[in-house]
C-alpha positions as CSV (number, residue, x, y, z in Angstrom):
1,M,-11.7,-26.5,37.4
2,P,-7.9,-28.4,36.1
3,D,-4.9,-26.4,36.7
4,L,-4.3,-24.0,34.1
5,A,-0.5,-25.3,33.9
6,L,-1.8,-28.2,33.5
7,Q,-4.6,-27.5,30.2
8,T,-1.0,-25.2,28.8
9,K,0.7,-28.4,28.8
10,A,-1.8,-30.1,26.9
11,L,-2.8,-27.8,24.6
12,A,1.0,-27.6,23.6
13,A,1.4,-31.1,23.4
14,L,-2.1,-31.1,21.0
15,V,-0.3,-28.3,18.7
16,A,2.8,-29.8,18.8
17,L,0.8,-33.3,17.1
18,V,-0.7,-31.7,14.8
19,L,2.0,-29.9,13.8
20,A,4.1,-33.4,13.3
21,G,0.9,-34.8,11.9
22,A,0.5,-31.9,9.2
23,A,4.8,-31.9,8.9
24,I,4.4,-35.8,7.8
25,G,1.7,-35.7,5.7
26,A,3.0,-32.3,3.4
27,K,6.3,-34.6,3.3
28,F,4.5,-37.6,1.9
29,K,2.6,-35.1,-0.4
30,A,5.3,-33.5,-2.0
31,K,6.8,-36.8,-3.3
32,K,4.2,-36.6,-5.8
33,R,5.4,-33.4,-7.0
34,L,7.8,-31.0,-8.4
35,P,10.8,-30.1,-5.6
36,L,10.2,-26.7,-3.6
37,P,12.4,-23.8,-4.6
38,P,15.3,-23.5,-2.8
39,G,15.8,-21.6,0.8
40,P,17.3,-21.6,3.7
41,P,17.1,-24.4,5.8
42,G,14.7,-24.5,9.1
43,H,13.7,-26.6,11.8
44,W,12.2,-29.9,10.9
45,L,9.0,-28.5,13.1
46,F,8.9,-25.1,13.5
47,G,10.2,-24.1,10.1
48,N,12.5,-20.9,9.6
49,A,13.2,-18.2,12.6
50,F,11.9,-15.1,11.0
51,P,13.6,-12.0,11.0
52,R,11.7,-9.2,13.7
53,E,12.8,-6.3,11.6
54,N,13.5,-5.4,7.9
55,Q,11.9,-8.5,6.5
56,S,11.4,-7.3,2.7
57,Q,15.3,-6.6,2.8
58,H,16.1,-9.8,4.7
59,F,14.5,-11.6,2.5
60,A,15.8,-10.0,-0.5
61,Q,19.4,-11.4,0.9
62,W,17.5,-14.8,1.3
63,I,16.7,-14.1,-2.9
64,N,20.9,-13.0,-4.0
65,Q,22.0,-16.0,-1.9
66,Y,19.4,-19.0,-3.0
67,G,17.6,-17.4,-6.3
68,P,14.8,-15.4,-7.5
69,V,12.0,-17.4,-6.1
70,I,12.8,-19.1,-2.8
71,S,10.6,-20.9,-0.2
72,L,10.7,-21.0,3.5
73,R,8.1,-22.5,6.2
74,I,5.9,-21.0,8.9
75,G,5.1,-24.0,11.4
76,P,3.5,-26.9,8.3
77,K,3.0,-24.2,6.0
78,V,5.2,-23.2,3.2
79,M,5.8,-19.4,2.3
80,I,7.3,-18.8,-1.1
81,I,9.0,-15.4,-1.9
82,I,9.7,-13.9,-5.3
83,G,11.8,-11.6,-6.1
84,R,13.0,-10.6,-9.5
85,H,10.4,-8.7,-11.9
86,Q,10.3,-11.7,-14.6
87,E,9.5,-14.2,-12.2
88,S,7.2,-12.1,-10.6
89,V,5.2,-11.1,-14.0
90,D,5.4,-15.3,-14.9
91,I,4.2,-16.2,-11.7
92,M,1.6,-13.3,-10.3
93,E,0.7,-11.8,-13.1
94,K,0.3,-14.4,-16.0
95,E,-0.8,-17.3,-12.9
96,G,-2.9,-14.4,-11.6
97,G,-5.8,-16.2,-11.5
98,L,-4.5,-19.5,-9.1
99,L,-2.9,-16.5,-6.7
100,A,-6.1,-14.5,-5.8
101,D,-6.3,-16.4,-3.3
102,R,-5.5,-14.8,0.5
103,P,-4.1,-16.8,3.2
104,R,-5.7,-16.9,6.3
105,A,-5.1,-13.8,8.4
106,V,-6.7,-15.0,11.8
107,A,-5.7,-12.3,14.1
108,A,-6.5,-9.1,11.3
109,G,-8.5,-11.1,9.5
110,E,-10.9,-12.9,11.2
111,I,-10.9,-11.2,14.7
112,M,-10.1,-7.9,14.5
113,S,-12.1,-7.4,11.1
114,S,-14.9,-10.1,11.1
115,G,-14.2,-11.4,8.1
116,L,-15.3,-8.3,6.0
117,R,-12.0,-7.0,4.9
118,M,-11.4,-6.6,1.0
119,I,-8.2,-6.6,1.4
120,L,-7.6,-10.2,3.2
121,A,-10.7,-11.9,1.7
122,P,-10.3,-15.1,0.3
123,A,-11.1,-15.6,-3.2
124,G,-14.6,-16.2,-3.1
125,E,-17.9,-15.2,-3.6
126,Q,-17.7,-12.2,-1.4
127,F,-14.4,-11.1,-2.8
128,R,-16.3,-11.0,-6.4
129,R,-19.0,-8.9,-5.2
130,L,-16.5,-6.7,-2.9
131,R,-14.2,-6.4,-5.6
132,R,-16.9,-5.8,-8.2
133,A,-18.3,-2.2,-6.4
134,A,-14.5,-0.9,-5.7
135,H,-13.5,-1.5,-8.9
136,T,-16.5,0.0,-10.9
137,H,-16.2,2.7,-8.7
138,L,-12.9,3.7,-8.7
139,Q,-11.5,2.6,-12.5
140,A,-9.3,5.0,-14.5
141,K,-12.6,7.3,-16.5
142,A,-14.0,7.5,-12.9
143,A,-11.3,8.6,-11.3
144,E,-11.1,11.7,-13.4
145,S,-13.9,13.1,-11.6
146,Y,-12.4,13.7,-8.4
147,G,-10.0,16.1,-10.6
148,P,-11.1,19.4,-9.1
149,I,-11.0,18.3,-5.4
150,Q,-7.1,16.5,-5.6
151,M,-5.9,20.0,-7.3
152,Q,-7.8,22.0,-4.7
153,A,-5.9,19.5,-2.1
154,A,-2.7,20.0,-3.4
155,R,-3.2,23.6,-3.9
156,D,-3.5,24.0,-0.6
157,V,-0.2,21.9,0.1
158,I,1.9,24.3,-1.4
159,F,0.1,27.4,1.0
160,D,0.9,25.0,4.3
161,I,4.5,24.6,3.1
162,L,4.7,28.0,2.6
163,R,3.5,28.8,6.0
164,D,5.4,26.1,7.7
165,P,7.8,24.1,6.0
166,K,9.0,22.7,9.0
167,R,6.1,20.6,8.9
168,H,5.6,19.6,4.9
169,Q,5.3,16.1,6.5
170,A,2.1,17.0,8.4
171,H,0.6,18.8,4.9
172,A,1.1,15.4,3.3
173,N,-0.9,13.8,5.2
174,R,-2.9,16.5,5.2
175,Y,-3.5,16.3,1.7
176,A,-4.0,12.5,1.9
177,A,-6.6,12.8,4.9
178,S,-8.6,15.4,3.2
179,V,-8.8,13.5,-0.4
180,I,-9.8,10.5,0.9
181,L,-12.2,11.7,3.0
182,R,-13.7,13.5,0.3
183,V,-14.0,10.8,-2.2
184,T,-14.7,8.0,0.4
185,Y,-17.7,9.9,2.5
186,G,-18.1,13.3,0.6
187,K,-16.6,14.6,3.5
188,S,-13.5,17.3,4.0
189,T,-11.3,18.2,6.8
190,A,-8.6,20.9,7.0
191,T,-6.0,19.4,8.7
192,E,-4.9,16.3,9.6
193,T,-5.6,16.1,13.3
194,D,-8.6,18.4,13.6
195,A,-10.6,15.4,12.9
196,P,-11.9,12.3,15.2
197,E,-12.0,9.8,12.5
198,I,-8.3,10.6,11.1
199,V,-7.0,10.2,14.3
200,M,-8.9,7.0,14.8
201,I,-8.0,5.7,11.3
202,H,-4.4,6.1,11.9
203,K,-4.4,4.5,15.0
204,M,-6.1,1.7,13.1
205,L,-3.8,1.3,10.7
206,V,-0.8,1.0,13.2
207,R,-2.6,-1.6,14.4
208,F,-3.0,-3.4,10.9
209,Q,0.2,-3.1,9.8
210,M,1.7,-4.6,12.9
211,L,-0.6,-7.3,12.5
212,M,-0.3,-8.1,9.3
213,R,4.3,-8.9,9.4
214,P,4.6,-12.1,8.7
215,G,5.3,-14.2,12.0
216,A,3.9,-11.2,13.9
217,L,1.8,-13.1,16.6
218,L,2.0,-16.8,17.3
219,V,-1.9,-17.4,16.6
220,E,-0.9,-17.4,12.6
221,R,0.9,-20.3,12.9
222,Y,-1.6,-22.0,15.7
223,P,-4.6,-20.5,14.9
224,I,-6.6,-23.5,17.7
225,L,-4.9,-20.3,20.1
226,K,-7.9,-18.3,18.5
227,Y,-10.5,-20.6,20.7
228,V,-8.3,-20.0,23.9
229,P,-10.2,-17.7,26.8
230,F,-8.6,-14.6,26.8
231,Y,-6.1,-14.8,24.7
232,A,-5.2,-11.6,22.6
233,S,-8.0,-10.0,24.0
234,Y,-7.3,-6.1,22.7
235,L,-7.8,-7.6,19.4
236,H,-11.8,-7.9,19.9
237,T,-11.6,-4.2,21.7
238,W,-10.2,-3.1,18.5
239,R,-12.6,-4.9,16.6
240,K,-15.7,-2.9,18.0
241,E,-13.7,0.6,17.8
242,E,-13.1,-0.1,14.2
243,S,-16.3,-1.6,13.8
244,K,-18.3,1.8,14.7
245,L,-15.6,3.7,13.4
246,F,-16.6,2.7,9.9
247,H,-20.4,2.2,10.9
248,D,-20.9,5.9,11.9
249,Q,-19.2,7.1,9.0
250,L,-21.7,4.7,6.6
251,D,-24.2,5.8,8.7
252,R,-23.8,9.8,8.7
253,V,-23.9,9.3,4.7
254,A,-26.8,7.3,4.5
255,K,-28.7,10.3,7.1
256,E,-27.2,12.8,4.5
257,L,-28.6,10.7,1.3
258,K,-32.7,10.8,3.0
259,T,-32.3,14.7,3.7
260,G,-30.6,15.6,0.1
261,A,-27.2,16.7,1.6
262,A,-25.3,14.3,0.8
263,G,-22.6,14.8,-2.0
264,P,-21.2,12.5,-4.4
265,S,-18.7,10.0,-2.4
266,F,-18.3,6.1,-2.6
267,A,-20.1,5.5,0.3
268,R,-22.7,7.3,-1.3
269,Y,-22.6,5.0,-4.4
270,L,-22.2,1.9,-2.6
271,L,-25.5,2.7,-0.4
272,E,-27.1,3.6,-3.9
273,N,-26.2,0.6,-5.5
274,Q,-26.7,-1.7,-3.0
275,N,-29.3,-4.5,-4.6
276,T,-27.1,-4.2,-7.9
277,H,-24.1,-5.6,-5.8
278,K,-25.7,-7.3,-3.3
279,L,-23.7,-6.0,-0.2
280,S,-24.7,-6.0,3.4
281,H,-24.7,-2.9,5.2
282,E,-21.5,-4.4,7.3
283,E,-19.7,-5.2,3.4
284,M,-20.5,-1.9,2.8
285,A,-19.2,-0.1,6.0
286,Y,-15.9,-2.7,6.0
287,L,-15.2,-1.6,2.0
288,A,-15.7,2.1,2.6
289,G,-13.9,2.2,5.6
290,S,-10.7,-0.1,3.8
291,L,-10.3,2.4,1.1
292,F,-10.6,5.5,3.7
293,G,-7.7,3.5,5.8
294,A,-5.3,2.6,2.8
295,G,-5.5,5.9,1.1
296,S,-5.3,8.2,4.0
297,D,-2.0,6.3,4.0
298,T,0.2,5.4,0.9
299,T,-0.6,8.6,-1.1
300,A,0.7,10.3,1.9
301,V,4.4,8.2,2.2
302,A,4.2,8.9,-1.9
303,I,4.2,12.6,-1.8
304,M,7.0,12.3,1.3
305,V,9.3,10.5,-1.1
306,V,8.7,12.6,-3.8
307,V,10.1,15.9,-1.7
308,M,12.5,13.5,0.1
309,A,13.7,12.2,-3.9
310,A,14.2,15.8,-5.0
311,A,15.8,17.0,-2.2
312,C,18.7,14.3,-2.3
313,H,19.1,14.8,-6.2
314,P,19.2,17.9,-7.4
315,E,20.4,16.6,-10.8
316,A,16.9,15.1,-11.2
317,Q,15.3,17.4,-9.7
318,D,17.2,20.1,-12.7
319,I,15.2,18.3,-15.4
320,V,11.8,17.6,-14.3
321,Q,11.9,21.8,-13.9
322,E,13.8,22.1,-17.0
323,E,10.5,20.8,-18.5
324,L,7.8,22.5,-16.3
325,D,9.2,25.5,-17.6
326,N,9.5,24.9,-20.8
327,V,5.6,23.1,-21.2
328,I,3.8,26.0,-18.4
329,G,6.2,28.3,-17.9
330,R,5.5,30.2,-15.1
331,D,2.7,32.2,-15.3
332,R,0.1,29.3,-14.1
333,A,0.9,26.2,-12.5
334,P,0.4,22.5,-14.1
335,T,-3.1,20.8,-13.8
336,F,-4.2,17.7,-14.9
337,D,-4.3,18.6,-18.5
338,D,-0.8,18.5,-18.9
339,Y,0.0,14.7,-17.4
340,N,0.5,13.7,-21.5
341,A,2.9,16.6,-22.3
342,L,5.4,16.3,-19.0
343,P,6.6,13.2,-19.1
344,Q,9.5,14.0,-16.9
345,I,7.0,14.5,-13.8
346,Q,5.8,10.8,-14.9
347,A,9.4,9.5,-14.5
348,F,10.0,10.8,-11.4
349,M,7.3,10.0,-10.1
350,L,7.8,6.2,-11.3
351,E,11.4,6.1,-10.5
352,C,10.5,7.4,-6.5
353,L,7.7,4.0,-6.0
354,R,10.7,2.1,-7.4
355,W,13.2,3.8,-5.7
356,R,11.6,3.5,-2.4
357,P,8.5,1.5,-2.5
358,V,5.7,2.3,-0.5
359,T,5.1,-1.7,0.6
360,T,8.3,-3.1,0.3
361,L,6.9,-7.0,1.0
362,G,3.8,-6.3,-0.6
363,F,0.5,-8.5,0.4
364,A,0.1,-12.4,0.6
365,H,-1.6,-14.4,-2.0
366,R,-2.4,-17.9,-1.5
367,A,-2.1,-20.6,-4.1
368,L,-5.1,-22.2,-5.0
369,T,-3.7,-25.1,-7.0
370,D,0.2,-26.1,-7.3
371,I,1.4,-24.0,-10.2
372,P,4.7,-25.5,-11.9
373,Y,7.8,-23.4,-12.7
374,K,10.6,-24.5,-14.4
375,D,12.1,-27.4,-12.2
376,F,10.3,-26.8,-8.6
377,C,6.4,-25.8,-7.8
378,I,4.5,-23.7,-6.1
379,P,2.3,-26.2,-3.8
380,E,-1.6,-25.6,-3.4
381,G,-2.0,-23.6,0.0
382,A,1.7,-21.9,-0.1
383,I,1.7,-18.3,0.8
384,V,2.7,-16.1,-2.1
385,F,4.4,-13.2,-1.8
386,G,5.8,-10.7,-4.6
387,N,8.7,-8.9,-2.7
388,H,8.6,-5.4,-3.7
389,W,11.7,-4.6,-1.9
390,A,14.0,-7.4,-3.8
391,I,12.2,-6.8,-7.2
392,S,12.9,-3.1,-7.3
393,R,16.3,-4.4,-7.0
394,D,16.4,-6.7,-10.0
395,P,19.7,-5.6,-12.2
396,E,18.7,-7.4,-15.0
397,V,15.6,-5.3,-15.3
398,Y,16.7,-1.7,-13.4
399,P,20.3,-1.5,-14.1
400,N,22.2,-0.2,-11.1
401,P,19.2,0.0,-9.0
402,D,20.2,2.1,-5.7
403,K,20.5,5.1,-8.3
404,F,17.8,7.1,-8.3
405,D,17.4,7.4,-12.0
406,P,13.9,8.6,-13.5
407,Q,15.5,8.6,-16.9
408,R,15.4,4.9,-16.9
409,W,11.5,4.9,-17.3
410,L,12.0,7.0,-20.8
411,S,12.3,5.8,-24.2
412,N,14.9,7.7,-26.8
413,D,12.3,9.9,-28.1
414,G,11.5,11.0,-24.7
415,K,8.3,8.8,-24.2
416,I,7.7,6.9,-21.3
417,R,8.7,3.2,-21.9
418,D,5.9,0.4,-22.4
419,D,7.9,-2.3,-21.8
420,L,9.2,-1.5,-18.2
421,K,7.2,-2.1,-15.1
422,F,6.7,-1.9,-11.2
423,P,4.5,-3.4,-9.3
424,S,3.6,-0.5,-6.7
425,F,-0.2,-1.6,-6.5
426,G,0.4,-4.9,-6.2
427,F,-0.8,-8.2,-8.6
428,G,-3.4,-9.6,-10.7
429,R,-6.7,-9.4,-9.3
430,R,-5.4,-8.2,-6.1
431,I,-4.4,-5.0,-7.5
432,C,-5.2,-2.1,-5.4
433,P,-8.5,-0.4,-6.8
434,G,-7.4,3.0,-5.4
435,Q,-4.7,2.9,-8.2
436,H,-5.9,5.6,-10.7
437,I,-7.1,7.9,-7.9
438,A,-3.7,7.3,-6.3
439,N,-1.6,8.0,-9.2
440,R,-3.2,11.6,-9.9
441,S,-2.8,12.5,-6.1
442,I,1.2,11.7,-6.9
443,F,1.4,13.3,-10.0
444,I,-0.5,16.6,-9.6
445,N,1.4,16.8,-5.9
446,A,5.0,16.3,-7.7
447,A,3.8,18.6,-10.3
448,L,2.9,21.4,-8.3
449,L,5.5,21.2,-5.5
450,L,8.6,20.9,-8.3
451,W,6.7,23.8,-10.5
452,S,6.6,25.7,-6.8
453,F,9.8,25.3,-5.4
454,R,13.3,24.1,-5.4
455,I,13.7,21.5,-2.6
456,T,17.3,21.3,-1.1
457,Q,18.5,19.6,1.8
458,D,19.1,21.5,5.0
459,P,23.4,21.2,5.5
460,N,22.4,21.4,9.2
461,S,19.8,18.7,8.9
462,P,21.6,15.5,5.7
463,I,18.4,13.4,4.5
464,D,18.9,9.8,5.6
465,D,17.6,8.1,2.7
466,K,16.7,5.0,4.2
467,G,15.4,5.9,7.1
468,F,12.2,4.6,6.9
469,V,10.0,3.2,9.8
470,D,10.0,-0.8,9.2
471,G,6.3,-2.3,8.5
472,V,4.1,-3.4,5.8
473,I,3.8,0.5,5.0
474,A,7.2,1.6,4.9
475,H,7.1,5.2,6.3
476,P,9.7,8.0,6.5
477,K,11.0,9.1,9.3
478,P,10.9,12.4,10.1
479,F,13.0,14.4,7.9
480,D,14.2,17.9,6.9
481,A,13.7,19.8,3.4
482,C,14.3,23.5,2.6
483,F,11.5,24.6,0.1
484,A,12.9,28.0,-1.7
485,P,10.1,29.6,-4.0
486,R,11.1,29.3,-7.7
487,I,8.1,31.3,-9.0
488,G,8.9,34.7,-8.9
489,T,8.4,36.1,-5.3
490,E,6.5,34.4,-2.0
491,A,3.9,36.5,-2.9
492,H,3.8,35.7,-6.7
493,L,3.5,32.2,-6.2
494,R,0.1,32.9,-3.7
495,K,-1.2,34.8,-6.1
496,I,-1.0,31.8,-8.9
497,M,-2.0,29.5,-6.7
498,E,-5.3,32.1,-5.4
499,T,-6.1,32.1,-9.7
500,Y,-5.0,28.6,-9.6
501,A,-8.1,27.6,-7.0
502,Q,-10.9,30.0,-9.1
503,D,-11.9,27.8,-11.7
504,L,-12.0,24.5,-9.5
């Protein structure tokens, strides 16, 4: 066999040759179109050096320096970062059809997920089938049917906090895990740690988020490494574990369906409508599994941010609780029926999602063709990010953007503004299909938490409101908060919560 070092050198030389050819070809083609957006200079061959930490914030600094839309290079690939609200609307929404594609995700998409994960699926027939199945079952009207599940689980969060306030973040995780298991597979779990599938899905989410960071693995720049024996062999191990979990859950629902024991769930819907949506068993397993994974993580983070914001901004909490007292009173707890009568809760939610975005960078899109915009061009094949963090700090749309100010979302007559938006759930045809269920979860938890408790900081352990784990999903680091029942005594609050559950 040839010497391994010689093979490595030959492979490196081949990669360099391919990249040089691609760079020359790209430069030649670029002469025929408008220039790229401005951006920081990079190496002529290897492109820009990517920050290893806090990428969305680092990109936001470049946005401030070079303009609302900037360009970077990763090897021969062009990356576009959009960091202002109007530009995100003009490009990501109005040109959404041209950005419905995803860039190639070699590690997370091809190796670990076998090309079956909807969030990474390229534009085309398979993506349309997956999206149609997901949106049909998760649309706004269908999301209302999960109200009793969400209300009962949110009620349990109040009981959990009364019993053990120190573990409020764990209780948020328990809520999200319980609801998403019921929605996806018709199965519930008492805690966030007692079900093996919950333990495994959180482990998989950590892996997935690590692989999705731009520049995380060399194989994204040089896909030829995918074919090198033993390169990143751990990815194949992760694929087998992920596939087994998703198939085991779907197969359990299929067996329950045959015996008549299956309750309502997304997995049941897919199995009963397999011919309609023309999905293979593999596609159904990954479609349900992807909802299971995403929903059990992002919703929990949003609830944690609600608690953090309430504790750090007592003046905003006062306004919400005044509305709750006026509209709900203290003899019953809020429900989904109160949604339209509680604009302050809605404004508080919206500001939480803007103030500390759950996904700070967002997910990558790919331009299907050249997209001219003003005096530059987003070239065909470019990787395009709508940087949520940078957009949330757009001073033209969100004045004093670092201030937590729910009132910015309200019109003069006290209603939620129609002219102000934030892309919490993504853009265009790639918007999160579970957004309606997620929004309802955030609402009912925010309403019950702020109706039940006065939430404050622990004077011995102040909250670091910038303390988030760096990643695709911005998880708050552990923080302490104090929960004082505001509905009479603790016993009185418990009694109301017990009554709350009786009619669910």
